[in-house]
C-alpha positions in Angstrom: -3.1 -20.6 -44.7 -5.0 -20.4 -41.4 -3.1 -20.3 -38.2 -4.4 -21.3 -34.8 -3.3 -19.9 -31.5 -3.4 -23.1 -29.5 -3.8 -21.3 -26.1 -6.7 -19.1 -27.2 -8.4 -21.3 -29.8 -8.8 -18.5 -32.3 -7.9 -18.7 -36.0 -5.1 -16.4 -37.1 -3.4 -15.6 -40.3 0.0 -13.9 -41.0 0.1 -11.3 -43.7 1.8 -8.1 -45.0 0.4 -4.6 -45.1 0.3 -3.6 -48.8 -1.7 -0.3 -48.3 -2.3 2.0 -45.3 -3.7 5.5 -45.1 -2.9 7.1 -41.7 -5.2 10.1 -42.1 -8.2 8.0 -43.1 -7.4 5.1 -40.8 -7.8 2.2 -43.1 -5.8 -0.1 -45.4 -5.3 -3.6 -46.8 -3.4 -6.6 -45.8 -2.3 -9.4 -48.2 -2.8 -12.7 -46.3 -0.6 -15.7 -46.8 -3.3 -17.2 -49.0 -2.8 -14.3 -51.5 -6.1 -12.6 -50.8 -6.5 -8.9 -49.7 -8.2 -8.1 -46.4 -9.7 -4.7 -45.5 -8.5 -3.3 -42.1 -9.8 -0.3 -40.3 -8.2 1.7 -37.5 -10.3 0.2 -34.7 -9.1 -3.3 -35.7 -5.4 -2.5 -35.1 -4.0 -3.6 -31.8 -1.0 -1.6 -30.8 1.7 -2.6 -28.3 3.1 0.9 -28.4 1.5 4.4 -27.8 0.3 5.0 -31.4 -2.0 2.8 -33.5 -0.6 2.6 -37.0 0.6 0.2 -39.7 3.5 0.6 -42.1 3.8 -0.4 -45.7 5.3 -4.0 -46.0 4.9 -4.5 -42.2 4.2 -8.1 -41.1 1.1 -8.7 -39.1 -1.1 -11.4 -37.6 -4.9 -11.1 -37.8 -8.2 -12.9 -37.6 -9.7 -13.2 -41.1 -13.5 -12.6 -41.3 -15.3 -13.9 -44.4 -17.9 -11.3 -45.6 -20.7 -11.5 -48.1 -19.6 -10.6 -51.7 -23.1 -9.1 -52.3 -22.3 -6.4 -49.7 -18.5 -6.2 -49.4 -15.7 -6.4 -52.0 -13.1 -7.6 -49.5 -13.0 -9.9 -46.5 -12.0 -8.1 -43.2 -9.0 -8.4 -41.0 -9.8 -8.2 -37.3 -7.5 -8.0 -34.2 -4.5 -6.9 -36.4 -1.3 -7.1 -34.5 2.0 -6.0 -35.9 4.9 -8.4 -35.6 7.8 -6.3 -34.4 11.4 -7.1 -35.3 12.5 -7.1 -31.7 10.1 -9.9 -30.7 10.9 -13.6 -30.7 9.2 -15.4 -33.6 7.3 -17.8 -31.2 5.8 -14.8 -29.4 4.5 -13.1 -32.5 3.6 -15.8 -35.1 1.1 -18.5 -34.6 1.7 -22.2 -35.0 0.4 -23.7 -38.3 -2.2 -26.3 -37.4 -3.6 -27.0 -40.9 -2.2 -30.0 -42.7 
């Protein structure tokens, strides 16, 4: 399910981290559509001092479709963790698909 941040005009999706390797700096996110997305360390946006993701952590991200001839997984860009202390309207994006 694609999400749109109305103020920025970018498409976002919510998902859950289902694998993250801190030492190697990569992992996978399961999007709301059930597909897995590859995420690398440079694509994680941190609001705190250390860039990292935790297993089962909820995130928002920009899905990037990639060629199946070259890549096995689509990519997650601009991955932003949804922290429990945030208000939902600050973290999650409004569903604009009908």
